[in-house]
MDTraj code that builds the backbone (N, CA, C; nanometers):
import mdtraj as md
import numpy as np

residues = "MET GLY ILE GLN GLY ASP ALA LYS LYS ASN TYR ARG TYR ILE ILE SER ARG PHE SER ASN VAL VAL PHE SER SER LEU PRO SER LEU PHE SER LEU LEU LEU PRO LEU ASN THR GLN HIS SER GLN ILE PHE MET ILE GLY LYS ARG LEU GLU GLN TYR THR ILE LYS HIS PRO GLN GLN VAL LEU LEU VAL THR VAL GLU ILE ASN ASP GLU GLU ASP GLN ILE ALA ILE PHE LYS GLY PHE SER SER SER LEU VAL ARG PRO THR ASN PHE ASP PRO ASP VAL PRO VAL LEU PRO ASP ASP ALA LYS VAL LEU SER ILE ASP ILE VAL ALA SER PRO TYR ASN PRO ASP ALA PRO ARG TYR LEU GLU GLN ASN LEU SER TRP ASP ILE MET GLN VAL ARG LEU SER ASN LEU GLY MET".split()
xyz = np.array([
    [-10.4391, -4.8284, 1.4029],
    [-10.4250, -4.6823, 1.4186],
    [-10.3568, -4.6465, 1.5033],
    [-10.4927, -4.6369, 1.6052],
    [-10.4720, -4.6088, 1.7449],
    [-10.5445, -4.4232, 1.7304],
    [-10.4864, -4.4317, 1.8658],
    [-10.5582, -4.2255, 1.9450],
    [-10.4948, -4.1914, 1.8594],
    [-10.3631, -4.1453, 1.8543],
    [-10.2674, -4.0265, 1.7623],
    [-10.3264, -4.0731, 1.6346],
    [-10.3032, -4.1811, 1.5698],
    [-10.3379, -4.1855, 1.3943],
    [-10.4649, -4.1378, 1.3877],
    [-10.5384, -4.1048, 1.4336],
    [-10.6968, -4.0631, 1.4756],
    [-10.6809, -3.9883, 1.4475],
    [-10.6292, -3.9233, 1.6051],
    [-10.6137, -3.7399, 1.6023],
    [-10.5395, -3.6699, 1.4623],
    [-10.4283, -3.7469, 1.4131],
    [-10.3650, -3.7216, 1.2581],
    [-10.4823, -3.6802, 1.1754],
    [-10.5500, -3.8159, 1.1757],
    [-10.6370, -3.7774, 1.0371],
    [-10.7250, -3.6693, 1.0435],
    [-10.8036, -3.6858, 1.1706],
    [-10.9099, -3.5684, 1.1922],
    [-10.8129, -3.4960, 1.1917],
    [-10.7158, -3.4482, 1.2026],
    [-10.6471, -3.3311, 1.2040],
    [-10.6298, -3.2423, 1.0487],
    [-10.5901, -3.3675, 0.9810],
    [-10.5953, -3.3306, 0.8170],
    [-10.7041, -3.2703, 0.7775],
    [-10.8078, -3.3548, 0.8209],
    [-10.9135, -3.3507, 0.7458],
    [-10.9802, -3.1848, 0.7501],
    [-10.9597, -3.1768, 0.8952],
    [-11.0022, -3.0448, 0.9815],
    [-10.9568, -2.9278, 0.8902],
    [-10.8092, -2.9111, 0.8568],
    [-10.7214, -2.8525, 0.8025],
    [-10.7282, -2.8044, 0.6019],
    [-10.7759, -2.9698, 0.5557],
    [-10.8288, -2.9712, 0.4085],
    [-10.9690, -2.8760, 0.4452],
    [-11.0550, -2.8329, 0.5323],
    [-11.2164, -2.7980, 0.4896],
    [-11.1698, -2.6779, 0.5049],
    [-11.0487, -2.6565, 0.6164],
    [-11.0643, -2.5108, 0.6538],
    [-11.0161, -2.3804, 0.5266],
    [-10.8739, -2.4775, 0.4985],
    [-10.8084, -2.3824, 0.3473],
    [-10.8893, -2.4094, 0.2332],
    [-10.9870, -2.5080, 0.2520],
    [-11.0995, -2.5125, 0.0852],
    [-11.1905, -2.3966, 0.1218],
    [-11.2253, -2.3606, 0.2612],
    [-11.3301, -2.2338, 0.2883],
    [-11.2515, -2.1245, 0.2338],
    [-11.1237, -2.1174, 0.3292],
    [-11.0692, -1.9996, 0.3096],
    [-11.0082, -1.9310, 0.1597],
    [-10.9465, -2.0465, 0.0732],
    [-10.9083, -2.0158, -0.0167],
    [-11.0412, -1.9934, -0.1601],
    [-11.1252, -2.0690, -0.1506],
    [-11.2570, -2.0385, -0.1923],
    [-11.3223, -1.9285, -0.2082],
    [-11.2378, -1.8235, -0.0571],
    [-11.3543, -1.7453, -0.0011],
    [-11.2424, -1.6312, -0.0586],
    [-11.1524, -1.6195, -0.1245],
    [-11.0326, -1.4988, -0.1736],
    [-11.1001, -1.4369, -0.3395],
    [-11.1553, -1.5223, -0.3615],
    [-11.1601, -1.4488, -0.4986],
    [-11.3035, -1.3074, -0.4224],
    [-11.3685, -1.3671, -0.3699],
    [-11.4613, -1.2557, -0.2951],
    [-11.3856, -1.1477, -0.2437],
    [-11.3391, -1.2041, -0.1820],
    [-11.2692, -1.0949, -0.0536],
    [-11.1752, -0.9732, -0.1616],
    [-11.1102, -1.0099, -0.2989],
    [-11.0828, -0.9556, -0.3538],
    [-11.1321, -0.8491, -0.4098],
    [-11.2794, -0.9124, -0.4779],
    [-11.3571, -0.7983, -0.5812],
    [-11.3842, -0.6925, -0.4809],
    [-11.4004, -0.6951, -0.3271],
    [-11.4482, -0.6108, -0.2059],
    [-11.3062, -0.5106, -0.2248],
    [-11.2191, -0.5707, -0.2514],
    [-11.1212, -0.4158, -0.2118],
    [-11.0459, -0.3659, -0.3675],
    [-11.1055, -0.4319, -0.4353],
    [-11.0716, -0.3532, -0.6074],
    [-11.1598, -0.2767, -0.5921],
    [-11.2480, -0.2232, -0.5394],
    [-11.3000, -0.0681, -0.5687],
    [-11.2283, 0.0363, -0.5182],
    [-11.1524, -0.0041, -0.4454],
    [-11.0853, 0.1106, -0.3661],
    [-11.0322, 0.2129, -0.4460],
    [-11.0304, 0.3408, -0.4156],
    [-11.0103, 0.4658, -0.5078],
    [-10.8713, 0.4460, -0.4882],
    [-10.8244, 0.4926, -0.5797],
    [-10.6706, 0.4795, -0.6095],
    [-10.5419, 0.5726, -0.5962],
    [-10.6667, 0.6661, -0.4917],
    [-10.5627, 0.7546, -0.4288],
    [-10.5049, 0.6754, -0.3089],
    [-10.6007, 0.6122, -0.2203],
    [-10.5864, 0.5881, -0.1123],
    [-10.4567, 0.4586, -0.1453],
    [-10.4902, 0.3832, -0.2665],
    [-10.4102, 0.2849, -0.2772],
    [-10.2428, 0.3163, -0.3081],
    [-10.2770, 0.4471, -0.3846],
    [-10.1013, 0.4783, -0.3914],
    [-10.0876, 0.5543, -0.2137],
    [-10.1465, 0.5981, -0.1612],
    [-10.1351, 0.6440, -0.0282],
    [-10.0634, 0.5103, 0.0633],
    [-10.1068, 0.3895, -0.0163],
    [-10.0563, 0.2952, 0.0796],
    [-9.9061, 0.2711, 0.0834],
    [-9.8195, 0.2841, -0.0564],
    [-9.7372, 0.3061, -0.0984],
    [-9.6217, 0.3794, -0.1391],
    [-9.6430, 0.5181, -0.0271],
    [-9.6024, 0.6781, -0.0696],
    [-9.4812, 0.6391, -0.0224],
    [-9.4917, 0.5906, 0.0909],
    [-9.3402, 0.5837, 0.1769],
    [-9.2472, 0.5073, 0.0892],
    [-9.2895, 0.4147, 0.0365],
    [-9.2193, 0.3005, 0.0311],
    [-9.1611, 0.3740, -0.1523],
    [-9.2263, 0.3988, -0.1818],
    [-9.2161, 0.5202, -0.3676],
    [-9.1001, 0.6093, -0.3382],
    [-9.1144, 0.6727, -0.2096],
    [-9.0231, 0.8149, -0.1428],
    [-8.9008, 0.7662, -0.1494],
    [-8.8972, 0.6321, -0.0650],
    [-8.7892, 0.5816, 0.0016],
    [-8.6778, 0.5326, -0.1518],
    [-8.7908, 0.4642, -0.1854],
    [-8.7006, 0.4139, -0.3473],
    [-8.6042, 0.5431, -0.4098],
    [-8.7074, 0.6318, -0.3909],
    [-8.6518, 0.7532, -0.4952],
    [-8.5279, 0.8035, -0.3974],
    [-8.5064, 0.8198, -0.2945],
    [-8.4056, 0.8602, -0.2245],
    [-8.2970, 0.7514, -0.2456],
    [-8.3254, 0.6296, -0.2157],
    [-8.1965, 0.5228, -0.3016],
    [-8.1475, 0.5714, -0.4204],
    [-8.2180, 0.5733, -0.5400],
    [-8.1675, 0.6433, -0.6236],
    [-8.1378, 0.7842, -0.6519],
    [-8.1533, 0.8838, -0.5876],
    [-8.1515, 1.0027, -0.5393],
    [-8.0517, 1.0337, -0.4226],
    [-7.9154, 0.9530, -0.3919],
    [-7.8928, 0.9909, -0.2719],
    [-7.8206, 1.0982, -0.2440],
    [-7.8265, 1.2062, -0.3172],
    [-7.7486, 1.3272, -0.2791],
    [-7.8673, 1.3907, -0.2328],
    [-8.0145, 1.3683, -0.1947],
    [-8.1110, 1.4010, -0.1970],
    [-8.2087, 1.4194, -0.0504],
    [-8.2780, 1.4819, 0.0091],
    [-8.3162, 1.4188, 0.1365],
    [-8.5322, 1.4976, 0.1026],
    [-8.5933, 1.4394, 0.1048],
    [-8.7213, 1.4458, 0.0918],
    [-8.7516, 1.4743, 0.2314],
    [-8.8196, 1.6539, 0.2241],
    [-8.8699, 1.6577, 0.3594],
    [-9.0473, 1.6362, 0.3261],
    [-9.0939, 1.5614, 0.4144],
    [-9.2660, 1.5599, 0.3604],
    [-9.3580, 1.6091, 0.4444],
    [-9.4092, 1.6910, 0.4155],
    [-9.5293, 1.7370, 0.5504],
    [-9.6451, 1.6787, 0.5166],
    [-9.6854, 1.6216, 0.6066],
    [-9.8148, 1.5381, 0.6104],
    [-9.8896, 1.5565, 0.7353],
    [-10.0306, 1.5155, 0.6203],
    [-10.0953, 1.4900, 0.8368],
    [-10.1941, 1.3601, 0.8481],
    [-10.1359, 1.3240, 0.9532],
    [-10.1733, 1.2278, 1.0495],
    [-10.2474, 1.2433, 1.1407],
    [-10.3858, 1.2024, 1.1192],
    [-10.4546, 1.2145, 1.2703],
    [-10.5064, 1.3557, 1.3081],
    [-10.5371, 1.4127, 1.2131],
    [-10.5414, 1.6051, 1.2176],
    [-10.4299, 1.6670, 1.2263],
    [-10.3106, 1.5862, 1.2929],
    [-10.2082, 1.6846, 1.3413],
    [-10.0932, 1.6296, 1.1655],
    [-10.0159, 1.7657, 1.2073],
    [-9.9110, 1.7542, 1.0908],
    [-9.7768, 1.7236, 1.1408],
    [-9.7166, 1.6786, 1.0699],
    [-9.5885, 1.5897, 1.0708],
    [-9.4847, 1.6407, 0.9574],
    [-9.3816, 1.6510, 1.0046],
    [-9.2965, 1.6141, 0.8799],
    [-9.1920, 1.4811, 0.8850],
    [-9.2178, 1.4189, 0.7902],
    [-9.1050, 1.3469, 0.7709],
    [-8.9406, 1.3306, 0.6586],
    [-8.8312, 1.3148, 0.7435],
    [-8.7045, 1.3184, 0.6461],
    [-8.7419, 1.2076, 0.5764],
    [-8.6484, 1.1432, 0.4296],
    [-8.5995, 1.0580, 0.3934],
    [-8.4864, 1.0966, 0.3328],
    [-8.4685, 0.9338, 0.3598],
    [-8.2902, 1.0167, 0.2926],
    [-8.2617, 0.8657, 0.2746],
    [-8.2116, 0.8153, 0.1868],
    [-8.1317, 0.6853, 0.1562],
    [-8.2173, 0.5470, 0.1645],
    [-8.3466, 0.5895, 0.1384],
    [-8.3890, 0.5118, 0.1947],
    [-8.4771, 0.4433, 0.3237],
    [-8.4865, 0.5473, 0.4506],
    [-8.5571, 0.5604, 0.5163],
    [-8.5621, 0.6413, 0.5555],
    [-8.7232, 0.6752, 0.7081],
    [-8.7818, 0.7422, 0.6743],
    [-8.7845, 0.7819, 0.8313],
    [-8.7879, 0.8952, 0.8465],
    [-8.7622, 0.9202, 0.9805],
    [-8.8679, 1.0335, 1.0479],
    [-8.9219, 1.0293, 1.1081],
    [-9.0428, 1.1575, 1.1412],
    [-8.9601, 1.2477, 1.2332],
    [-8.9897, 1.3749, 1.2416],
    [-8.9082, 1.4526, 1.3068],
    [-8.9890, 1.5607, 1.3930],
    [-9.0940, 1.5248, 1.3840],
    [-9.2413, 1.5826, 1.5092],
    [-9.2775, 1.4859, 1.6166],
    [-9.2779, 1.3207, 1.5925],
    [-9.2646, 1.2280, 1.6820],
    [-9.2259, 1.1482, 1.6865],
    [-9.1796, 1.0529, 1.7434],
    [-9.1571, 0.9386, 1.7657],
    [-9.1250, 0.8436, 1.6611],
    [-9.0098, 0.7909, 1.6228],
    [-9.0176, 0.6767, 1.4982],
    [-8.9538, 0.5568, 1.5733],
    [-9.0283, 0.4608, 1.4868],
    [-9.0279, 0.3045, 1.5583],
    [-8.9130, 0.2860, 1.5269],
    [-8.8465, 0.1490, 1.5993],
    [-8.7577, 0.1462, 1.5738],
    [-8.7439, -0.0096, 1.4414],
    [-8.8861, -0.0286, 1.4592],
    [-8.8952, -0.1788, 1.3513],
    [-8.8782, -0.1104, 1.2198],
    [-8.7865, -0.1119, 1.1123],
    [-8.8328, -0.0600, 0.9761],
    [-8.9152, -0.0889, 0.9244],
    [-8.9634, -0.1862, 0.9541],
    [-9.1432, -0.2671, 0.8722],
    [-9.2425, -0.1558, 0.9241],
    [-9.2643, -0.0975, 1.0300],
    [-9.3872, 0.0002, 1.0671],
    [-9.3392, 0.1095, 0.9674],
    [-9.4288, 0.1385, 0.9010],
    [-9.4292, 0.1915, 0.7999],
    [-9.4441, 0.3379, 0.9248],
    [-9.3972, 0.4413, 0.8421],
    [-9.3635, 0.6280, 0.9523],
    [-9.4699, 0.6830, 0.8658],
    [-9.4911, 0.6401, 0.7740],
    [-9.6172, 0.7009, 0.6726],
    [-9.7597, 0.6189, 0.6809],
    [-9.8276, 0.6071, 0.7469],
    [-9.9725, 0.5553, 0.7597],
    [-9.9981, 0.5234, 0.6465],
    [-10.1664, 0.4550, 0.6159],
    [-10.2363, 0.4386, 0.5038],
    [-10.2799, 0.5695, 0.4942],
    [-10.3450, 0.5933, 0.6239],
    [-10.4365, 0.7786, 0.6123],
    [-10.3839, 0.8770, 0.6223],
    [-10.2514, 0.8913, 0.5940],
    [-10.1624, 1.0022, 0.5741],
    [-10.2377, 1.0980, 0.4478],
    [-10.1898, 1.1969, 0.5022],
    [-10.2094, 1.3137, 0.3438],
    [-10.1535, 1.3780, 0.3454],
    [-10.0320, 1.3965, 0.1830],
    [-9.9270, 1.4458, 0.1931],
    [-10.0060, 1.6034, 0.1909],
    [-9.9185, 1.7142, 0.2234],
    [-9.9339, 1.8346, 0.2440],
    [-9.8361, 1.8624, 0.1235],
    [-9.6952, 1.8311, 0.1706],
    [-9.6150, 1.9665, 0.0273],
    [-9.4513, 1.8352, 0.0630],
    [-9.3984, 1.8723, -0.0259],
    [-9.2544, 1.7887, -0.0539],
    [-9.1563, 1.8719, -0.0497],
    [-9.0791, 1.8721, 0.0245],
    [-8.9529, 1.9629, -0.0451],
    [-8.8076, 1.8936, -0.0640],
    [-8.6891, 1.8890, -0.1724],
    [-8.6213, 1.8232, -0.1762],
    [-8.4812, 1.9225, -0.1516],
    [-8.4484, 1.8961, -0.0662],
    [-8.3185, 1.9567, -0.0207],
    [-8.1792, 1.8728, -0.0298],
    [-8.0767, 1.9657, -0.0530],
    [-7.9423, 1.8258, -0.0831],
    [-7.8947, 1.8034, 0.0531],
    [-7.8224, 1.7463, 0.0165],
    [-7.7455, 1.6534, 0.1508],
    [-7.6310, 1.6866, 0.1767],
    [-7.6070, 1.6471, 0.2685],
    [-7.5952, 1.6580, 0.3966],
    [-7.7035, 1.7692, 0.4372],
    [-7.7782, 1.6962, 0.5153],
    [-7.9112, 1.8110, 0.5403],
    [-7.8796, 1.8512, 0.6613],
    [-7.9252, 1.9691, 0.6579],
    [-7.8322, 2.0636, 0.7563],
    [-7.9764, 2.1659, 0.8373],
    [-8.0573, 2.1160, 0.9681],
    [-8.2120, 2.1595, 0.9819],
    [-8.1650, 2.3180, 1.0103],
    [-8.0571, 2.3413, 1.0353],
    [-8.0452, 2.4836, 1.0410],
    [-8.0047, 2.5838, 0.9440],
    [-7.9988, 2.5175, 0.7987],
    [-7.9619, 2.5885, 0.7173],
    [-7.9636, 2.4768, 0.6046],
    [-8.1021, 2.4763, 0.6021],
    [-8.1051, 2.3919, 0.4626],
    [-8.0818, 2.3929, 0.2750],
    [-8.0249, 2.3268, 0.2674],
    [-7.9854, 2.3461, 0.0720],
    [-8.1217, 2.3441, -0.0050],
    [-8.2460, 2.4007, -0.0320],
    [-8.3556, 2.3956, -0.0930],
    [-8.3306, 2.3450, -0.2174],
    [-8.3305, 2.2511, -0.2922],
    [-8.3449, 2.2138, -0.4396],
    [-8.4506, 2.2494, -0.4878],
    [-8.5890, 2.1981, -0.4455],
    [-8.7320, 2.2346, -0.5266],
    [-8.7900, 2.2448, -0.3398],
    [-8.9047, 2.3015, -0.3813],
    [-9.0131, 2.3184, -0.2667],
    [-9.1484, 2.3444, -0.2620],
    [-9.2460, 2.3080, -0.1793],
    [-9.3470, 2.2857, -0.2154],
    [-9.4545, 2.2471, -0.3267],
    [-9.3326, 2.1263, -0.3604],
    [-9.4184, 1.9900, -0.4585],
    [-9.4965, 1.9064, -0.3914],
    [-9.6009, 1.9431, -0.4850],
    [-9.7785, 1.8410, -0.4609],
    [-9.7308, 1.7036, -0.4295],
    [-9.8114, 1.6184, -0.4064],
    [-9.8098, 1.4843, -0.4144],
    [-9.8416, 1.4433, -0.5498],
    [-9.9286, 1.5286, -0.6427],
    [-9.9144, 1.5109, -0.7787],
    [-9.8282, 1.5169, -0.8541],
    [-9.7522, 1.6177, -0.8289],
    [-9.6574, 1.6363, -0.9075],
    [-9.4912, 1.5430, -0.8827],
    [-9.5319, 1.5018, -0.7905],
    [-9.4266, 1.3900, -0.7186],
    [-9.4545, 1.2180, -0.7778],
    [-9.5783, 1.2616, -0.7853],
    [-9.5985, 1.0777, -0.8318],
    [-9.5770, 1.0589, -0.9960],
    [-9.6132, 1.1887, -1.0791],
    [-9.5705, 1.1742, -1.2123],
    [-9.4454, 1.1330, -1.2264],
    [-9.3340, 1.2297, -1.1183],
    [-9.1727, 1.2104, -1.1430],
    [-9.2081, 1.0181, -1.1025],
    [-9.2417, 1.0027, -1.0029],
    [-9.2159, 0.8934, -0.9601],
    [-9.2296, 0.8153, -1.0401],
    [-9.3416, 0.8004, -1.1021],
    [-9.4115, 0.7099, -1.2382],
    [-9.2736, 0.7310, -1.3733],
    [-9.2676, 0.8338, -1.3973],
    [-9.1709, 0.8444, -1.4899],
    [-9.0175, 0.8192, -1.5026],
    [-9.0160, 0.7192, -1.3850],
    [-8.8634, 0.6982, -1.2917],
    [-8.8765, 0.5285, -1.2818],
    [-9.0240, 0.4974, -1.2766],
    [-9.0495, 0.3836, -1.2770],
    [-9.0620, 0.3263, -1.1456],
    [-9.0866, 0.4183, -1.0827],
    [-9.1201, 0.3615, -0.8986],
    [-9.2866, 0.4170, -0.9113],
])
top = md.Topology()
chain = top.add_chain()
for i, resn in enumerate(residues, 1):
    res = top.add_residue(resn, chain, resSeq=i)
    for name in ("N", "CA", "C"):
        top.add_atom(name, md.element.get_by_symbol(name[0]), res)
traj = md.Trajectory(xyz[None], top)
């Protein structure tokens, strides 16, 4: 077989042992994650759910006031895209604008096109609880 053949054989053995350890540990890892409170797990999906809402309602802009790391931020969400109005927004769309630990303070629904000097409010000061019910009713 030679040195290369033995190396391949050892490599396959190591990989198979490693994958057995990793995959056999997954159920216990998932059981640690399951007890997370539902509010936190919903927070993880806030950005995506609100972006989906604006895709289905392209005539609306969501202005979401949040608290991130003890600082207030306002995020505009329109046609599936989020952008901070206070801090720089990452160019990578896979990096969420709303982090996991963000606390939603209020949500305003504004008619598009959004004019920051003269916004046309459709609804103001919605709580996350109210918006969450609305999203659930829409299947989001």
